C-alpha positions as CSV (number, residue, x, y, z in Angstrom):
1,M,33.5,145.2,99.7
2,T,31.4,142.5,98.1
3,K,29.5,140.5,100.7
4,R,30.0,136.8,100.3
5,I,27.7,133.8,100.5
6,L,29.3,130.9,102.3
7,A,27.8,127.7,101.2
8,L,28.4,124.5,103.2
9,A,28.2,121.5,100.8
10,G,28.9,117.9,100.2
11,G,27.8,115.4,97.6
12,V,25.5,115.7,94.6
13,G,22.7,117.8,96.3
14,G,25.2,120.3,97.6
15,A,27.0,120.5,94.3
16,K,23.8,121.3,92.5
17,L,22.9,124.2,94.6
18,A,26.5,125.4,94.6
19,L,26.2,125.5,90.8
20,G,23.0,127.4,91.0
21,L,24.5,130.0,93.3
22,A,27.5,130.3,91.0
23,G,25.1,131.0,88.2
24,V,23.5,134.0,89.9
25,L,26.4,135.5,91.9
26,P,29.6,137.1,90.9
27,A,32.5,134.7,91.4
28,E,34.0,136.8,94.2
29,A,30.7,136.7,96.1
30,L,30.6,132.9,96.6
31,T,32.7,130.6,98.7
32,V,31.9,126.9,98.8
33,A,33.2,125.0,101.9
34,V,33.2,121.3,101.2
35,N,33.1,118.3,103.5
36,T,36.3,116.2,103.4
37,A,35.4,113.6,106.1
38,D,34.5,111.1,103.4
39,D,38.0,111.3,101.9
40,F,39.9,108.1,102.0
41,E,43.0,106.3,100.7
42,H,42.2,103.9,97.9
43,L,44.6,102.2,95.5
44,G,47.4,104.2,97.1
45,L,45.6,107.5,96.2
46,T,43.9,110.2,98.2
47,V,40.3,110.3,97.0
48,C,38.2,113.3,97.9
49,P,34.6,112.4,96.7
50,D,32.8,115.5,97.8
51,L,35.5,117.9,96.8
52,D,35.6,116.3,93.4
53,T,31.8,116.2,93.0
54,V,31.6,119.9,93.7
55,M,34.6,120.7,91.6
56,Y,33.5,118.8,88.6
57,T,29.9,120.2,88.9
58,L,31.2,123.8,89.1
59,A,33.5,123.2,86.2
60,G,30.7,121.8,84.0
61,V,32.5,118.4,83.5
62,A,30.4,116.2,85.9
63,N,28.6,113.1,84.7
64,P,25.0,114.4,84.2
65,E,23.5,111.0,84.8
66,T,25.1,110.2,88.2
67,G,26.0,113.7,89.4
68,W,29.4,112.4,90.4
69,G,32.4,111.5,88.4
70,R,33.2,113.0,85.0
71,R,31.2,113.0,81.8
72,D,32.3,111.0,78.8
73,E,34.3,108.7,81.2
74,S,36.2,105.6,80.2
75,W,37.0,102.6,82.5
76,T,40.1,101.0,81.1
77,V,42.1,101.0,84.3
78,M,39.2,99.4,86.3
79,E,38.7,96.8,83.6
80,A,42.4,95.9,83.7
81,L,42.6,96.0,87.5
82,G,39.9,93.4,88.2
83,P,41.6,90.4,86.5
84,L,44.8,91.3,88.4
85,G,43.0,90.9,91.7
86,G,42.8,94.6,92.5
87,E,39.9,96.3,94.3
88,T,37.2,97.5,92.0
89,W,34.3,98.0,94.4
90,F,34.9,101.8,94.4
91,R,34.9,102.5,90.7
92,L,37.2,105.3,89.5
93,G,37.1,106.3,85.8
94,D,40.2,107.1,83.9
95,K,39.7,110.9,83.9
96,D,38.8,110.8,87.6
97,L,41.9,108.8,88.3
98,A,44.0,111.5,86.8
99,T,42.7,113.9,89.4
100,H,43.5,111.6,92.3
101,I,47.0,110.8,90.9
102,E,47.9,114.5,90.6
103,R,46.4,115.4,94.0
104,T,48.2,112.5,95.7
105,R,51.6,113.5,94.1
106,R,51.3,117.1,95.2
107,L,50.1,116.2,98.7
108,R,53.1,113.9,99.2
109,A,55.4,116.7,98.0
110,G,54.1,118.8,100.9
111,E,51.4,120.9,99.4
112,T,48.2,121.5,101.4
113,L,44.8,120.1,100.3
114,S,43.6,123.7,100.1
115,S,46.4,124.7,97.7
116,V,45.9,121.6,95.5
117,T,42.2,122.1,95.4
118,R,42.6,125.8,94.5
119,D,44.9,125.0,91.6
120,L,43.0,122.0,90.3
121,S,39.7,123.8,90.4
122,T,41.2,126.9,88.6
123,R,42.7,124.7,85.9
124,L,39.2,123.1,85.3
125,G,37.7,126.6,85.0
126,V,35.9,126.9,88.4
127,K,35.4,130.6,89.1
128,P,34.1,130.8,92.8
129,A,36.4,130.0,95.7
130,M,36.1,126.3,96.7
131,V,37.8,125.2,99.9
132,P,38.1,122.0,101.9
133,M,36.7,122.2,105.4
134,S,40.3,121.4,106.7
135,D,43.7,120.5,105.4
136,D,43.9,118.0,108.2
137,P,42.5,114.5,107.7
138,V,39.1,113.9,109.2
139,R,37.4,110.6,108.6
140,T,33.7,109.7,109.0
141,M,33.3,106.4,110.9
142,V,29.9,104.7,111.1
143,T,29.0,102.5,114.0
144,T,26.6,99.8,112.6
145,D,25.0,96.5,113.6
146,R,28.1,95.0,111.9
147,G,30.6,97.0,113.9
148,E,32.4,100.3,113.1
149,L,33.0,100.9,109.4
150,A,34.8,103.6,107.4
151,F,32.3,105.7,105.6
152,Q,33.1,104.5,102.1
153,D,33.0,100.8,103.2
154,W,29.5,101.4,104.5
155,F,28.3,103.7,101.8
156,V,29.7,102.1,98.6
157,R,31.1,98.7,99.4
158,L,28.2,97.6,101.5
159,R,25.6,99.9,99.8
160,C,24.4,101.4,103.1
161,E,22.9,98.1,104.1
162,P,24.2,97.9,107.7
163,K,22.0,99.7,110.2
164,V,23.5,102.9,111.5
165,K,23.8,103.3,115.3
166,S,26.0,106.4,115.5
167,V,28.5,108.5,113.5
168,R,31.8,110.0,114.6
169,F,34.5,112.0,112.9
170,A,37.9,110.7,113.6
171,G,40.6,113.4,113.7
172,A,38.1,116.3,113.9
173,E,39.1,117.3,117.4
174,T,42.6,118.2,116.3
175,A,41.8,119.5,112.8
176,L,42.3,123.1,111.9
177,A,39.4,124.7,110.1
178,N,39.9,126.4,106.7
179,P,40.0,130.2,107.4
180,A,37.0,130.7,105.2
181,L,34.9,129.0,107.9
182,L,36.2,131.2,110.7
183,D,36.6,134.7,109.1
184,L,32.9,135.5,108.6
185,A,33.1,139.3,108.9
186,D,32.1,140.1,105.3
187,L,29.2,137.6,105.0
188,R,25.9,138.2,103.3
189,A,24.6,134.8,104.5
190,I,25.5,131.1,105.2
191,V,23.6,128.7,103.0
192,V,23.5,125.0,104.1
193,C,23.1,123.2,100.8
194,P,20.7,120.2,100.6
195,S,23.4,117.8,101.6
196,N,23.2,114.9,104.1
197,P,23.0,116.5,107.6
198,F,24.9,113.7,109.3
199,V,27.8,112.9,106.9
200,S,28.2,116.1,104.8
201,V,27.3,119.0,107.1
202,A,28.0,117.7,110.6
203,P,31.7,117.0,109.8
204,I,32.2,120.6,108.8
205,L,30.6,121.7,112.1
206,A,32.7,119.2,114.0
207,V,36.0,121.0,113.2
208,P,37.0,123.1,116.2
209,G,35.9,126.8,116.0
210,V,33.4,126.4,113.2
211,Q,30.3,126.1,115.3
212,A,31.4,129.0,117.5
213,A,32.1,131.2,114.4
214,L,28.7,130.4,113.0
215,A,27.1,131.3,116.3
216,R,28.9,134.7,116.4
217,T,28.0,135.9,113.0
218,K,25.0,138.1,112.5
219,A,24.6,137.0,108.9
220,P,21.4,134.9,108.2
221,K,21.9,131.1,108.2
222,V,19.5,129.2,105.9
223,A,19.3,125.5,105.4
224,V,17.7,123.9,102.3
225,T,15.9,120.6,102.9
226,P,17.5,117.4,101.5
227,I,14.3,115.5,102.2
228,V,11.1,115.8,100.0
229,G,8.0,113.8,100.7
230,G,9.8,111.7,103.3
231,Q,12.5,110.7,100.7
232,A,16.1,111.7,100.2
233,I,16.6,113.5,96.9
234,K,19.9,111.6,96.7
235,G,21.8,109.3,99.0
236,P,21.1,107.7,102.4
237,A,19.8,110.7,104.4
238,A,16.3,109.3,104.9
239,K,17.7,105.9,106.0
240,M,20.1,107.7,108.5
241,L,17.3,109.9,109.8
242,A,15.2,106.8,110.6
243,E,18.1,104.7,112.1
244,L,19.4,107.6,114.2
245,G,16.0,108.3,115.7
246,H,14.8,111.3,113.8
247,D,11.6,111.9,111.9
248,V,12.1,110.9,108.3
249,S,10.9,114.3,107.0
250,A,11.9,117.8,106.3
251,L,10.7,118.5,109.9
252,G,13.2,116.0,111.2
253,V,16.0,117.8,109.4
254,A,14.8,121.2,110.6
255,R,14.8,119.9,114.2
256,Y,18.4,118.7,113.7
257,Y,19.5,122.2,112.5
258,K,17.2,124.4,114.7
259,D,19.8,125.4,117.2
260,W,22.0,127.3,114.7
261,V,20.0,128.1,111.6
262,D,17.6,131.0,111.2
263,G,15.6,129.9,108.2
264,F,14.6,126.7,106.4
265,V,13.7,126.2,102.8
266,L,11.0,123.6,102.5
267,D,9.8,121.9,99.3
268,A,6.3,122.7,98.2
269,E,5.3,119.0,98.5
270,D,5.9,119.4,102.2
271,A,4.2,122.8,102.7
272,G,2.0,121.3,105.4
273,L,5.1,121.0,107.6
274,A,5.7,124.8,107.6
275,R,3.8,125.6,110.7
276,D,5.5,122.8,112.7
277,I,8.9,124.1,111.6
278,E,8.0,127.6,112.5
279,T,7.2,126.5,116.0
280,L,10.9,125.5,116.3
281,G,11.7,129.2,116.0
282,L,12.7,129.1,112.3
283,R,11.4,131.2,109.5
284,V,10.3,129.1,106.5
285,R,10.3,129.6,102.7
286,V,8.3,127.2,100.6
287,A,9.8,126.5,97.2
288,D,10.2,123.9,94.5
289,T,13.6,122.5,95.7
290,M,13.9,119.8,92.9
291,M,16.9,120.7,90.7
292,R,16.3,118.8,87.5
293,N,18.4,121.1,85.2
294,D,20.6,124.1,85.4
295,A,17.7,126.5,85.1
296,D,16.1,124.9,88.2
297,K,19.4,125.2,90.1
298,R,19.6,129.0,89.3
299,R,15.9,129.5,90.2
300,L,16.3,127.8,93.6
301,A,19.5,129.8,94.2
302,K,17.6,133.0,93.5
303,Q,14.8,132.1,95.9
304,V,17.3,131.2,98.6
305,L,19.1,134.5,98.2
306,E,15.8,136.4,98.3
307,F,15.0,134.5,101.6
308,V,18.3,135.3,103.2
309,D,17.9,139.0,102.3
310,E,14.5,139.0,103.9
311,L,15.9,137.4,107.0
312,A,18.5,140.2,107.2
313,V,15.8,142.9,107.6
314,P,14.5,143.0,111.2
315,G,10.8,142.5,111.5
316,R,10.3,141.5,107.8
317,H,8.5,138.2,107.2
318,S,8.7,135.8,104.3
């Protein structure tokens, strides 16, 4: 039986490493479990930003400039919607809209999100398994100095400006986890992609049973830093670290993960933090974590896999 890598992912950083892993592993040896807590209803459609970012990236059709949305996109619908008084703050390209239209139609017909995701990704040429964390709706709600906001309102409409006080995942307590997050018997390792710890990884862990399943598995669990030199590679992770009371550094992320991961991949720029992270009880691998092109993504994926295999051998040190 082929041992699988289970990658936890959300957003652009997660999608990049997922693509790297897909480039160095057989398709049957990779499952990517994707955050769905930033999904929302918009223009009457079910929009799944992280699922689509990962799907488009693995399919090779993502916009290379932004990392999200589709390449060679057109904006005819948005341009026509504005003069009609429609909401255009969350911009959806025409090709992207086709995904949301078809997904929404099938969900309303009774299909599960897992089923729709499996079919859409297959049609776009995605080879590895790609699953939503749950078929049930979970929604990230951000408590800010302007009150509680739905995640996309805070993230896109208000451009992350309100100060974050706390985050909760509405619906998580009754959601059922995707089986891929619970059946971990054949795992080679769990890889936490360089995604936002608070709004991409934490929602996956908030689904009942997931944290317990991760604790039970003997497979190595490795997190890749989303923070380099005190800055988020992409998105609001650094701002959220500061506002939620954590160190704005890779060390702050390692402390956040320390109770359930075994190893931490640290960028070479932050190599001076390695000893402090090791005092948390984590093994550390220093690497160039910047993924500027597909070759970088595959290189980092290989280093992560080498690290997890070292962790799987008792008494061996990286």
